[in-house]
NUPAVEX-551104 format. One record per residue (C-alpha): z negated, y negated, x negated; residue in one letter. Coordinates in nm, 3 decimals, decimal comma. Layout:
REM NUPAVEX-551104
> Z|Y|X|A $
...
END
This chain:
REM NUPAVEX-551104
> 8,665|-20,161|-22,958|M $
> 8,852|-20,471|-22,945|Y $
> 9,124|-20,343|-23,161|D $
> 9,172|-20,073|-22,918|L $
> 9,159|-20,282|-22,610|L $
> 9,542|-20,402|-22,619|P $
> 9,632|-20,033|-22,677|A $
> 9,428|-19,932|-22,364|T $
> 9,590|-20,195|-22,159|Y $
> 9,928|-20,074|-22,262|L $
> 9,840|-19,710|-22,189|L $
> 9,732|-19,826|-21,837|T $
> 10,079|-20,009|-21,806|A $
> 10,255|-19,670|-21,926|A $
> 10,073|-19,465|-21,669|I $
> 10,124|-19,722|-21,378|S $
> 10,497|-19,752|-21,444|L $
> 10,540|-19,390|-21,448|T $
> 10,368|-19,335|-21,106|M $
> 10,594|-19,624|-20,982|A $
> 10,912|-19,438|-21,103|L $
> 10,779|-19,119|-20,963|S $
> 10,732|-19,270|-20,608|A $
> 11,061|-19,443|-20,616|A $
> 11,221|-19,115|-20,658|R $
> 11,077|-19,021|-20,310|R $
> 11,238|-19,324|-20,150|R $
> 11,289|-19,257|-19,757|G $
> 10,941|-19,114|-19,738|V $
> 10,679|-19,333|-19,560|A $
> 10,472|-19,528|-19,824|G $
> 10,688|-19,430|-20,138|A $
> 10,825|-19,771|-20,162|A $
> 10,494|-19,961|-20,098|E $
> 10,309|-19,732|-20,381|L $
> 10,611|-19,794|-20,614|S $
> 10,567|-20,179|-20,566|L $
> 10,197|-20,158|-20,608|L $
> 10,207|-19,953|-20,956|M $
> 10,472|-20,195|-21,082|V $
> 10,217|-20,486|-20,999|A $
> 9,939|-20,291|-21,168|V $
> 10,150|-20,188|-21,467|G $
> 10,242|-20,571|-21,499|F $
> 9,910|-20,685|-21,467|Y $
> 9,787|-20,427|-21,763|A $
> 10,110|-20,523|-21,988|L $
> 10,028|-20,910|-21,949|T $
> 9,670|-20,848|-22,029|S $
> 9,754|-20,684|-22,346|A $
> 9,955|-20,973|-22,454|F $
> 9,672|-21,228|-22,331|E $
> 9,414|-21,030|-22,563|V $
> 9,663|-21,025|-22,843|M $
> 9,724|-21,392|-22,828|A $
> 9,520|-21,623|-23,065|S $
> 9,499|-21,965|-22,922|T $
> 9,364|-22,108|-22,580|V $
> 9,720|-22,227|-22,480|G $
> 9,894|-21,904|-22,553|S $
> 9,615|-21,722|-22,368|K $
> 9,633|-21,953|-22,074|T $
> 10,013|-21,890|-22,052|L $
> 9,967|-21,518|-22,061|W $
> 9,673|-21,530|-21,816|M $
> 9,912|-21,748|-21,565|R $
> 10,186|-21,485|-21,588|I $
> 9,927|-21,207|-21,549|E $
> 9,849|-21,346|-21,199|Y $
> 10,186|-21,244|-21,075|F $
> 10,046|-20,896|-21,096|G $
> 9,680|-20,963|-21,014|I $
> 9,760|-21,171|-20,685|A $
> 10,005|-20,926|-20,554|T $
> 9,815|-20,603|-20,604|T $
> 9,579|-20,654|-20,290|P $
> 9,862|-20,709|-20,047|P $
> 10,059|-20,437|-20,189|L $
> 9,758|-20,215|-20,156|F $
> 9,728|-20,298|-19,805|L $
> 10,093|-20,249|-19,729|S $
> 10,088|-19,906|-19,901|F $
> 9,770|-19,814|-19,706|T $
> 9,920|-19,912|-19,355|L $
> 10,244|-19,707|-19,439|A $
> 10,064|-19,411|-19,559|Y $
> 9,832|-19,377|-19,233|V $
> 10,114|-19,501|-19,002|G $
> 9,949|-19,779|-18,866|L $
> 10,136|-20,074|-18,719|C $
> 10,028|-20,312|-18,478|N $
> 9,951|-20,696|-18,439|R $
> 9,638|-20,684|-18,617|L $
> 9,785|-20,496|-18,911|T $
> 10,079|-20,740|-18,919|R $
> 9,853|-21,031|-18,915|A $
> 9,632|-20,881|-19,184|S $
> 9,965|-20,841|-19,407|E $
> 10,060|-21,187|-19,357|I $
> 9,712|-21,353|-19,438|F $
> 9,706|-21,104|-19,764|A $
> 10,046|-21,236|-19,880|W $
> 9,988|-21,595|-19,783|T $
> 9,667|-21,556|-19,989|L $
> 9,853|-21,413|-20,283|S $
> 10,106|-21,673|-20,277|L $
> 9,842|-21,945|-20,244|L $
> 9,663|-21,809|-20,553|T $
> 9,990|-21,792|-20,761|I $
> 10,048|-22,152|-20,679|L $
> 9,679|-22,266|-20,746|M $
> 9,700|-22,107|-21,086|V $
> 10,014|-22,246|-21,194|W $
> 9,909|-22,593|-21,069|T $
> 9,554|-22,596|-21,186|N $
> 9,610|-22,880|-21,434|G $
> 9,631|-23,114|-21,145|W $
> 9,338|-23,003|-20,931|H $
> 9,102|-22,775|-21,153|A $
> 9,001|-22,581|-20,843|L $
> 9,066|-22,234|-20,988|H $
> 8,917|-22,303|-21,331|W $
> 8,748|-22,613|-21,472|Q $
> 8,780|-22,528|-21,843|G $
> 8,885|-22,238|-22,072|L $
> 8,758|-22,153|-22,438|H $
> 8,781|-21,857|-22,650|I $
> 8,456|-21,651|-22,721|D $
> 8,374|-21,683|-23,088|A $
> 8,238|-21,336|-23,119|T $
> 8,516|-21,128|-22,906|T $
> 8,800|-21,350|-22,919|G $
> 8,854|-21,312|-22,526|L $
> 8,924|-21,599|-22,298|L $
> 8,631|-21,724|-22,103|L $
> 8,652|-21,924|-21,779|Y $
> 8,466|-22,207|-21,622|D $
> 8,564|-22,104|-21,283|R $
> 8,622|-22,354|-20,993|G $
> 8,561|-22,320|-20,616|P $
> 8,870|-22,169|-20,527|F $
> 8,831|-21,872|-20,755|F $
> 8,547|-21,761|-20,532|T $
> 8,756|-21,797|-20,221|V $
> 9,027|-21,585|-20,389|W $
> 8,806|-21,302|-20,478|V $
> 8,623|-21,286|-20,153|A $
> 8,950|-21,280|-19,953|A $
> 9,099|-21,027|-20,196|A $
> 8,798|-20,793|-20,137|Y $
> 8,835|-20,815|-19,776|V $
> 9,197|-20,730|-19,786|V $
> 9,113|-20,425|-20,025|V $
> 8,838|-20,319|-19,803|A $
> 9,030|-20,299|-19,534|L $
> 9,275|-20,069|-19,696|G $
> 8,981|-19,854|-19,820|T $
> 8,835|-19,844|-19,468|F $
> 9,186|-19,715|-19,353|L $
> 9,222|-19,441|-19,614|L $
> 8,850|-19,320|-19,546|L $
> 8,917|-19,306|-19,160|R $
> 9,229|-19,124|-19,250|S $
> 9,032|-18,848|-19,475|A $
> 8,801|-18,781|-19,178|F $
> 9,056|-18,765|-18,895|Q $
> 9,307|-18,539|-19,071|N $
> 9,335|-18,174|-19,171|R $
> 9,202|-18,068|-19,505|R $
> 9,506|-18,135|-19,732|I $
> 9,531|-18,481|-19,604|F $
> 9,155|-18,529|-19,655|Q $
> 9,211|-18,421|-20,029|T $
> 9,501|-18,672|-20,045|Q $
> 9,296|-18,954|-19,896|S $
> 9,007|-18,877|-20,089|A $
> 9,176|-18,903|-20,440|L $
> 9,333|-19,226|-20,306|L $
> 8,986|-19,368|-20,209|V $
> 8,843|-19,276|-20,552|I $
> 9,158|-19,441|-20,722|A $
> 9,069|-19,750|-20,511|T $
> 8,703|-19,752|-20,598|L $
> 8,774|-19,756|-20,968|C $
> 8,946|-20,094|-21,018|P $
> 8,678|-20,223|-20,767|W $
> 8,400|-20,114|-20,995|A $
> 8,600|-20,242|-21,309|G $
> 8,644|-20,575|-21,129|N $
> 8,284|-20,621|-21,004|L $
> 8,176|-20,530|-21,373|L $
> 8,402|-20,801|-21,505|Y $
> 8,279|-21,056|-21,274|L $
> 7,900|-20,961|-21,320|S $
> 7,669|-21,105|-21,544|P $
> 7,580|-20,761|-21,658|A $
> 7,924|-20,740|-21,817|N $
> 7,814|-20,615|-22,186|P $
> 8,135|-20,787|-22,319|Y $
> 8,174|-21,134|-22,189|P $
> 8,536|-21,211|-22,079|G $
> 8,644|-20,835|-22,109|L $
> 8,843|-20,764|-21,778|D $
> 8,752|-20,377|-21,716|W $
> 8,990|-20,389|-21,409|T $
> 9,304|-20,281|-21,606|P $
> 9,118|-20,028|-21,793|I $
> 8,978|-19,885|-21,452|A $
> 9,340|-19,884|-21,337|F $
> 9,403|-19,595|-21,602|T $
> 9,199|-19,366|-21,397|L $
> 9,384|-19,492|-21,079|T $
> 9,702|-19,387|-21,221|G $
> 9,595|-19,040|-21,322|L $
> 9,447|-18,995|-20,976|L $
> 9,745|-19,095|-20,798|I $
> 9,956|-18,899|-21,012|G $
> 9,731|-18,575|-20,938|A $
> 9,762|-18,662|-20,565|A $
> 10,164|-18,680|-20,592|I $
> 10,204|-18,390|-20,801|F $
> 9,928|-18,158|-20,708|Q $
> 9,865|-18,213|-20,348|F $
> 10,182|-18,334|-20,220|G $
> 10,113|-18,710|-20,157|L $
> 10,450|-18,871|-20,036|L $
> 10,589|-18,534|-19,934|S $
> 10,339|-18,503|-19,669|L $
> 10,138|-18,785|-19,490|R $
> 9,896|-18,799|-19,186|P $
> 10,041|-18,908|-18,860|I $
> 9,888|-19,187|-18,700|A $
> 9,650|-19,058|-18,396|R $
> 9,748|-19,379|-18,187|S $
> 10,135|-19,300|-18,233|S $
> 10,084|-18,942|-18,169|L $
> 9,831|-18,958|-17,870|F $
> 9,965|-19,255|-17,693|E $
> 10,344|-19,137|-17,737|G $
> 10,303|-18,789|-17,583|L $
> 10,498|-18,721|-17,254|P $
> 10,216|-18,533|-17,123|D $
> 9,910|-18,660|-17,011|G $
> 9,584|-18,584|-17,193|V $
> 9,234|-18,697|-17,057|I $
> 8,931|-18,593|-17,280|V $
> 8,578|-18,573|-17,128|L $
> 8,251|-18,534|-17,289|D $
> 7,986|-18,255|-17,229|A $
> 7,849|-18,467|-16,934|R $
> 8,216|-18,491|-16,784|E $
> 8,287|-18,849|-16,858|R $
> 8,619|-19,002|-16,960|V $
> 8,609|-19,083|-17,324|V $
> 8,962|-19,094|-17,382|D $
> 9,300|-19,077|-17,211|L $
> 9,667|-19,168|-17,297|N $
> 9,907|-19,391|-17,086|P $
> 10,092|-19,066|-16,945|A $
> 9,781|-18,953|-16,780|A $
> 9,750|-19,276|-16,614|V $
> 10,124|-19,262|-16,493|R $
> 10,091|-18,895|-16,392|L $
> 9,781|-18,939|-16,190|M $
> 9,926|-19,251|-16,012|G $
> 9,597|-19,429|-16,017|T $
> 9,779|-19,765|-16,127|G $
> 9,520|-19,893|-16,384|S $
> 9,347|-19,702|-16,656|P $
> 8,987|-19,591|-16,579|P $
> 8,690|-19,748|-16,768|S $
> 8,594|-19,545|-17,067|I $
> 8,269|-19,371|-16,953|G $
> 8,375|-19,326|-16,581|T $
> 8,244|-19,007|-16,456|P $
> 8,503|-18,759|-16,375|W $
> 8,397|-18,683|-16,031|S $
> 8,438|-19,047|-15,963|Q $
> 8,809|-19,031|-16,088|L $
> 8,870|-18,701|-15,910|A $
> 8,768|-18,866|-15,573|A $
> 9,053|-19,092|-15,591|Q $
> 9,311|-18,813|-15,658|L $
> 9,445|-18,537|-15,450|P $
> 9,227|-18,248|-15,358|E $
> 9,349|-18,008|-15,623|G $
> 9,174|-18,194|-15,881|F $
> 8,801|-18,165|-15,724|A $
> 8,726|-17,836|-15,903|G $
> 8,843|-17,967|-16,253|I $
> 8,719|-17,918|-16,527|P $
> 8,734|-17,536|-16,523|R $
> 8,835|-17,263|-16,753|E $
> 9,132|-17,050|-16,626|G $
> 9,510|-17,040|-16,595|P $
> 9,706|-17,345|-16,540|P $
> 9,686|-17,492|-16,190|E $
> 9,974|-17,666|-15,994|E $
> 9,854|-17,950|-15,801|I $
> 10,112|-18,127|-15,536|P $
> 10,101|-18,521|-15,556|I $
> 10,308|-18,701|-15,271|V $
> 10,419|-19,054|-15,407|D $
> 10,596|-19,259|-15,138|E $
> 10,756|-18,956|-14,953|E $
> 10,841|-18,808|-15,299|D $
> 10,672|-18,460|-15,397|L $
> 10,568|-18,418|-15,755|R $
> 10,403|-18,111|-15,892|I $
> 10,162|-18,124|-16,168|L $
> 10,074|-17,842|-16,395|E $
> 9,702|-17,889|-16,483|V $
> 9,547|-17,704|-16,810|T $
> 9,188|-17,763|-16,895|T $
> 9,050|-17,644|-17,225|T $
> 8,699|-17,663|-17,352|P $
> 8,619|-17,760|-17,707|F $
> 8,328|-17,584|-17,802|P $
> 8,016|-17,703|-18,012|G $
> 7,752|-17,540|-18,202|E $
> 7,576|-17,444|-17,870|R $
> 7,713|-17,227|-17,605|V $
> 7,805|-17,493|-17,365|R $
> 8,116|-17,672|-17,431|A $
> 8,102|-18,007|-17,605|E $
> 8,373|-18,144|-17,377|G $
> 8,701|-18,090|-17,225|W $
> 9,048|-18,170|-17,273|I $
> 9,269|-18,184|-16,956|I $
> 9,644|-18,158|-17,001|L $
> 9,863|-18,283|-16,724|L $
> 10,255|-18,212|-16,710|R $
> 10,493|-18,291|-16,467|D $
> 10,699|-17,960|-16,371|I $
> 10,879|-18,123|-16,055|T $
> 11,215|-18,049|-16,202|R $
> 11,130|-17,722|-16,333|R $
> 11,004|-17,589|-15,992|K $
> 11,317|-17,743|-15,822|Q $
> 11,517|-17,560|-16,065|A $
> 11,355|-17,251|-16,025|Q $
> 11,381|-17,284|-15,629|Q $
> 11,756|-17,340|-15,652|E $
> 11,771|-17,031|-15,881|R $
> 11,590|-16,809|-15,656|E $
> 11,794|-16,933|-15,376|G $
> 12,130|-16,872|-15,554|L $
> 11,987|-16,520|-15,638|I $
> 11,914|-16,427|-15,273|T $
> 12,272|-16,558|-15,165|D $
> 12,434|-16,341|-15,418|L $
> 12,217|-16,038|-15,345|Q $
> 12,288|-16,084|-14,963|E $
> 12,662|-16,116|-15,047|A $
> 12,648|-15,812|-15,260|L $
> 12,471|-15,622|-15,005|H $
> 12,759|-15,721|-14,772|Q $
> 13,006|-15,601|-14,997|V $
> 12,848|-15,263|-15,050|E $
> 12,826|-15,216|-14,688|L $
> 13,179|-15,263|-14,615|L $
> 13,331|-15,090|-14,931|E $
> 13,506|-14,758|-14,908|G $
> 13,707|-14,555|-14,630|L $
> 13,608|-14,636|-14,254|L $
> 13,687|-14,360|-13,996|P $
> 13,874|-14,536|-13,742|V $
> 14,002|-14,369|-13,409|C $
> 14,380|-14,378|-13,407|S $
> 14,371|-14,447|-13,021|R $
> 14,086|-14,671|-12,930|C $
> 14,029|-14,794|-13,291|H $
> 13,641|-14,714|-13,274|R $
> 13,472|-14,678|-13,594|I $
> 13,251|-14,398|-13,676|R $
> 12,904|-14,518|-13,810|N $
> 12,637|-14,370|-14,049|E $
> 12,469|-14,187|-13,773|G $
> 12,792|-14,025|-13,640|G $
> 12,822|-14,243|-13,328|G $
> 13,140|-14,448|-13,241|W $
> 13,124|-14,817|-13,244|E $
> 13,378|-15,098|-13,124|P $
> 13,541|-15,225|-13,435|M $
> 13,402|-15,575|-13,348|E $
> 13,050|-15,477|-13,318|S $
> 13,062|-15,258|-13,630|Y $
> 13,205|-15,551|-13,844|I $
> 12,972|-15,809|-13,699|Q $
> 12,668|-15,602|-13,767|D $
> 12,761|-15,547|-14,143|R $
> 12,905|-15,897|-14,224|S $
> 12,903|-16,264|-14,136|T $
> 13,227|-16,229|-13,944|I $
> 13,253|-16,381|-13,607|E $
> 13,519|-16,251|-13,353|F $
> 13,720|-16,481|-13,113|S $
> 13,958|-16,274|-12,866|H $
> 14,320|-16,374|-12,786|S $
> 14,635|-16,186|-12,726|I $
> 14,932|-16,135|-12,937|C $
> 15,301|-16,193|-12,808|P $
> 15,387|-15,845|-12,823|D $
> 15,086|-15,729|-12,600|C $
> 15,159|-16,029|-12,370|S $
> 15,494|-15,916|-12,296|R $
> 15,399|-15,556|-12,210|E $
> 15,088|-15,635|-12,013|L $
> 15,192|-15,963|-11,838|Y $
> 15,584|-15,987|-11,811|P $
> 15,590|-16,222|-11,550|E $
> 15,399|-16,511|-11,768|L $
> 15,633|-16,704|-11,999|P $
> 15,530|-16,708|-12,361|L $
> 15,442|-17,057|-12,522|K $
> 15,708|-17,031|-12,788|D $
> 15,968|-16,947|-12,511|E $
> 15,886|-17,228|-12,271|E $
END
């Protein structure tokens, strides 16, 4: 078995580095760079473990063990970074978690390489006479390092599990494979540290990473890991321009996004669990009958003399029983759309009226050659002014031309002759 152990470690390194290259080719995809670096760290861990096993003296094994920690200590923070990138989660808490993980990683490497001064990571090293493996008399910092590393990896595993339950089937498959791939090194490391380890000193963690690499390979090549990734609910839900309010079966507010608060104009978001009837009492009358199934409703809201119009759509999400298990209320500001619609309708009305006037005045007009009356559609004769005024927007003003003025009023001088 011990003759096969270096070969097993080398196989793990080869698989891990292959996965690293595969992920690196998908650069630009969220999580690809982090996964590539993670698999490089795992490959380095396995490769140096093989050299540690093959070394024959305590000094040489200790040197390889110290080098090995560059892979061991960076694996937990890289796993957390990959998980955060994969699920698309970024906030103050996650940034603080990453800073903690990397601080722990760097501190552990420092403690390993300076252990000769303080003996906090291990207090003694010797080779097992039966197996030829390096055995540790572990110091107090080793326990701190292991506990903190488990917390970091547990956080990443929790995020993957939550992603598997929240997202659609293809993402559930991806996340499930990643979770199983994560649990394998957990099991290997726990067995390595446990008194139940059948071969004291044998680190099962790199061996378990062989299965990890195969599972991640299946997730990449078979199920499209890094080609698709789930979108974080917080980024999607809270970034929507439309307001979304979620009510439970008892019509209590269980969730809402910032756009809903802004569109309702309540100022501050209502507390989770607030009855909808209590919230609706603070809103315009149109909200009183909601939630109910039916076509979208238009509700006017007056804000400081400005009129806004909201389109409210209510959708029940059914459960196993006939009664709805809850309601989703979608709020959309359609003020600009209604204004554009009114302007468009006004323009159409003006064009239709102008077209009607043009149609009434087109063609030949029968005009009396003496009195200049016009024969209308009924056969009667109308004065020209009345006929045109009734069929257009033209208004007449009466004056007298110079020729008529000379003929009718020769005694009056014309303005241009004065």
